[in-house]
N, C-alpha and C positions, 0 to 999 in steps of 0.2 A: 916324401915325408921325411922331415929332418928331426932327428932325435938328439937332444943335447942334455947334458947333466946340469942341474941347478948351479948357479954361481956360488962359489965358496966351497963346493965339494970337489974332491980330487978323484980322478979315475983310479980304480983300484982300492978306493976307500972301502973298508969292510962294512961300513954302514949302508953303502949302496949295494954291496954284494949279499949281505945277510938275508934280506927279504926274498931275493931271487933264489938263493940256496934253499931257504925254507919252502918256497913255492914248489921247487922241483922235488925236494924230499917228500913233501905232502902229496904231490902227484904220484910219486913212486909208491907211497903207502896206499893210495887209492887203487893204483894198478894192481898191487899185491892182493888187496881184498877182492878186487874184481876177477882176479885169476883163480880164485878158489872155486872148486866145482860146487854144484848145488848142495851136496851132502855137507861139505865142510862149512859152507856159508849158512846153511840152515842150523847146524849145530852151534855156530857162533852166535847167531841171532837168538836162538833158544836159550843159550847160557846167559846172554845179556838180559833177556826178558826175565829169566828166573832170578838172577841176582838183583835186578831192579825191584822185582816184587818183594824179595826178602828185605830189601833196604827201605822201601817206601810204603809197604803194606804190612802193618804189624800182625794181622791175623793170617797172613799167607802161610806161614809155617804150620799152622794148626789145621790146614785143609788136608784132605786125603791126597795121597800121591796122584791118584787119577784126576782129581779136581785141579791140582797144581799143573799137571801135564796138559789138561784141556785149556786152562787159562793161558799157559805159556804158548801153546799152539795158536790160540786166538790172537795173541799179542805180537806174534812174530812179524806179521805184515807191518804193523805200526812201528816196531823196532827198526825194521829195514828202511822204511820211508823216513823215519826220524834220523837214522844214520846217514842216509843220502843227503838230507837237508843240512845237517850239522857239519858233515865232512866237507861239503862244498862251500858252506859258509866260511869255514877255516881257509879254504883255498882262495875264496874271494878276498878275505882279509889280507892274506899274504901277497896276492897279486896286486891289490890296490896299494899296499905298502911298497912293493917293488916299483910300481909306476909313479910313486910320489917323488922319485929322484929325477924324473923327466921334467923339463921346463915347458910343459904343456898347460893349457887351461884345465881347471878341475873337471869340467864336463868331459873333456877328451880322455883324461886319466881314468875316470869312472867307466866311460864307454869301452875303452880298450881292456880294462881289467875284466869287465863283464863279458866281453866278447871272447877273450882268451879262456876264461873259466867255462863258458858255455860250449865253446868248441872242444875243450878237453872233455867235458861231460858227454858230448855226442860221440867223440872217438872212444871213450870208455864204454859206452853202451854198445858201440859197434864191436869192440874187443870182446864183450861178453857173448856175442853171437857164436864165438869160436870156443867157448868154455863149456865143457860137458854139463848139461842140465840147466844152464843159465840162458837168459834171453836178453836181448837189448830192447828197451821199451822207451817210446817217445815220452810217456808221462814221467819217467825217471829223469830224462834230459830236462824236461820242464821244471821238475822239482829241484834238480841240481842247479839249474840256472837261477831259480828263485833263491836258493841258498847262497849262491855266489853273490847275488845282489844284496842280500842281507849282510853278508860278511863285509862287503864293500862299504855299506852304510854304517856298520859298526866301527870300521876303521875311521871313516870320516868323522863320526861323532866323537870317538876317542881323540883323534887328532885335534878337533876343535876344542875339546875340553882341556887338553894339554896346552894348547896355545893360549887359551884364556887364563889358565893357571899361571903360565909363564908371564903373561902381561900383568896380571895382578901382583905377582911376586916382584916384578921389575918396578911397578908403580909404588909398592910398599918400600922398596929399597931406595928409590928416589926421594920419597917422602921422609925416610929416616935420615938420609944425608942432609936434606934441607933443615931438619930439626937439630942436627948436630952442630 
């Protein structure tokens, strides 16, 4: 497999380095969250559910403390699974951005970004087997992998829109020069 950088970009160019730096920082953040024991992880998801309810549900603060606690406990599963999906969508975005500097076809860039994110998800779930009170679950790997794929497609859509805007801007500038 030959890896080369796109024409016109230089080795050491910060634009090629930035997405990889963000990818590895993001992976570090995921590792840090996964290294939390079950109690700390549960407290974090509980606080997140509570704050979300305060923000999005106007009547939540008028509920009794017992009703609030029951609602938060019921929502923790969904908060955790949403966090899995969204965090790995971010990783997919950064990985796809990193692979954009390679002179491969689009399909190959997408495939490698997805594979890298999915392998990281699997190793992260394996890591959780060694964290007190945590477990590694195949469904989390599948959810993480789907998040990676969504992040990749968000990057692709954004890149497409930016290219389209740049072409439109260039066409307008050419038209303005002709009129001048």
